[in-house]
N, C-alpha and C positions, 0 to 999 in steps of 0.2 A: 339423539344427538351427541357425539364423542366427546369426552371432557379432557382428550390426551392434550397436553403441552409439551413442546419442545423445549429442553432445558438449555440455557446459552450461559455460557461460562465468560466474562471478561473481566478486565482489569479493575480492580477496585479503586486505584489512584494511579497517577501517573501518565506518561506520554500518549499512553493509547487509550486511555479511559475517555478521555472527551470526545476524541474523534469517534469512537464506538458508538457512544452514546447519540452522538449528530447523525451517524449512519442510521442508526435505528428510528431516528425522528424524521430523517429525509425518505426513508422507507414507509412513512406513514404510521409508525408502532408507537403508541404513547407508554412511556414506562416513568414512574415515579421513582426517584433515586434520591432517598432521606438520607440525612447526613450518618456516617457509620451502619448504614442500612446493608446486610449481607445479601439480600433476596428479595426481589421484586417481581409482580406479573404486569404483564402488560395487559390493559383494558380493552384493546380492541384486536388483539391477534392471538392466537394460541401458543404464547411464548412466556417463560420464566426464565427471569435472569439471574443468575449468582454472580457477586462481586468479588474476587479473588484475587490472591497474589498472581503476578503475570507466570513465574516460574511453576506453579503447581497446576496452571490449567492443563496442559497435556496430559498429566497423570488423572486428574478429575475425568476428563474424556475417554481416556483408554480406560477407567474403571467403570465408564457408564454412569458415575454420579452426574456428570452434564452431558447431554447429549453432542452438542457443538461447542465452539469456543472461538472468540477472536484474540488471535495471539501472534508475536511476533515471529516472523519465519526462524529468525536466530535460535529463539526458544524451543520451537518444534525440532532442529536439526540437532541442538544440543543435548535436549533430554532423549531423543531416540526412542519415542513411545510409539505403540502401535495403533496409530492413528491417521485417517486419509486427510490431505491436504484438498479442500473442494473448491476455493476461490481465493484469487488474491485480492484484497479490499481497497489499494491503490493509497492508503494512508500510513503513517509511521515509518518513511521510508528512512532507510540509514545503511551504513555498512559496517561490518565487521574487519578490523582494518589493524595490522601490525604498525606499530609506531616506534621510534627510537631517539635518542637525543639529537637535539640540532646539531648540525656540524658534522655528525659521521656519515660515512660514505655508505651509501645501501646500493649496490649492483644487483643483487639477486637474492635468491632464499637462502643462497649459500652462507650470506652473512651470520646467520642465526645458529650455525655450525658452533656447537658447545656454549651456546648464550642461555642465561636465564631469562624465560620470558613470564612475566605476572598477568594473568587474565582471569576473567569470571567465566572463562568457557573454555574449560579444558579438553573437552571432548572434540569440540571444533578447531582447537589449535594442534590436538594431537593428529587429527585426521590430515589437515595441512601440511604438518612435519612430515608424516609416513610418506605422503603424495610426492613429497619433493626430497625423499630420501636424507632428511635432516635429523640429527641428533640433537636434542637441546632439552634444558631442564624446565618444567614448568611449574610456576609457583601460581596454585589457586588461591585467590582472594576476591572477596566480595568489596565492592565500593572503593571508590578513592584510587581506582588502579594506576591512572597517570601519575601518582607521586611516586611510583616503585623505585624507577629509575634514578629520583633526584636523592631519595634515601638511601640508595644502594643496595635495595633489596634485588632488583633486576637490569638487565642489560637493555630490555626491550618490554612492551606490553601489546597486549592484543585486546582491542575494545571497541564498542561500537561507536561511530563516529557521524555527525550529521553535517556540521558547518566547519568542525575543526577548531572550532575557538577554544574549547577546554584544552586540547593538546598544546595550542599556541603559548598558551597562558602558563603552561607547565613545561615549557622549553622542549616541547615535543616536536617531531615531524612525522606525519603520515607516510609509510613507503610500501604497503602491501595490503590491497584489498584482499580478503579472502571468502567474503560472503557479502552479496548483496542481499538486503534484508526488507521486507515491508510486513504490515499486518496482514494476517490470512486467516479465513474461515477454516477449521478444521472439524472433523465429525468422528464419531465413535464408529469403527467397523462393522458394528452388528446392528443398525439403526432397522428397527420394524418397518414394514411398509407403510404404517400410517405415519410414523415419525419421519419417512423419508419425504412422502406426501407434503408436511407441513414444511420441510426443509426446501423443497423445491418451489414452493410459494414465496418462502422468505428470498431464496436465490434470485427469483425471477424480479422481485422489488431491489434487490442490491444491483444485480446487471443494468436495470434500467436507471438506476441514479448513478451509475459508473459511466453508463454511455452520454447520459445528458451533460456531466461533468467535463468530459472528452469532447464534447462537440459545441458548436454553437448556430443559431440559427439567423440566417443572412437573407436580407431583403435588398435588391437593387433593382434600379431603372438602367433599362439596356435600349438603345436605337433598334428597330429591328434589322436594319442593314448589317449589324454586328451581332444579332442576338444566336447564330448558329455559333461563331466563335466563343461567344462569353459561355454559352449552354457547355461546350466541350470542356472547360476549365472546370466545370462544378459536377464534383461525382455525386453528391446527395444521398439519400438512402437508397431510391431506385434511379429515379431522374429528377431534374428541377421542376417546379410549377412555374407556367407561365401565363401571366393574365395581361389582357390588352389594357392601356392606359387611356384616358378621355383625351390625352392629346396624340393625334394621329402620328403613328410612324415611331412610338414608342411601347415597351411592355415592360411589366414588374415581373421580375423574376425571384423566386424563393427556392432555399436550398438549405442544406446543412454542411458545415465544414469542420473537420477536425481538428482539433487544437494544434495537432503537430504540424498540420500542412496551412495553417489557416494565412498567416501575414505572407507566406510565398504566393498562396492564390490571389489573395486580396491586390497584392501588387499588381498581378496579371490581368486581373479584371480590369483595375483601373487603368490599365496601358490599353486594353481592349476596347476602352470607350464605357465603362460602367459607372454610372452616376448616382449619388444619392444613396450609397450604400449604408444600409443600417444593421447592427450586431446584435443580436438578442440571445441572453442566457437561456438556457433549457434547462428547464426542471425535473423532468422525466422525459424518456424516450424509449418508447416500445415500439420493438421491431418483429 
């Protein structure tokens, strides 16, 4: 039996750590993560986990110190390492945006011409400026980027935004998103066939968890004279399951609905005569 293990790098603390560990747990992978522990092994899957700084993960994966990593897209594209993005993970969603002081009038990227921009993402900001033929001065700083305009260090900033509350508290307004970001799974470009086989198993589990989160299991009662109309509203994975009820003239219909379509379809089902609609979360979804 092979002792091969896939080495996974995740953030040791911060916004992506908890979601990364939760995803592994939902995939049925048992990992103990003690305080200040930098490495751990799964007890029931060929996986070894390294707990690293987010900014260091692309380099570790490129150098094959880790085989794969969970990291923010913003870090991947800022670091520009030779690694492959394999899967978007669906958590850690945010955007990298330009922000300026409240009250200033921003109409286009031309506003930034000749301005000073404070950021922790100089590569991405430089790419944005070049794409828009803008010449501006970039001040690379780490942490507390939002205070830069208030202390006279910069005219604008470019930083990660989720709710926008931090910008608001510092008298700033978001004016130009330049990158939509979320956590992604990245891999070294030179995985062995055995390593790739383990990664394929992990991806299968991750994709099953993601599909489950994006779908709901729906059960409803339908009068038989409305059955065709109700079934036509339900996409399902292949087709809805229809079972006769004890009461004559009625059937039980089971199907799966996408979260994005859910409320629109439920309203149409009600209007078509569906009754007793039950909605159940799905833990895993294998297709």
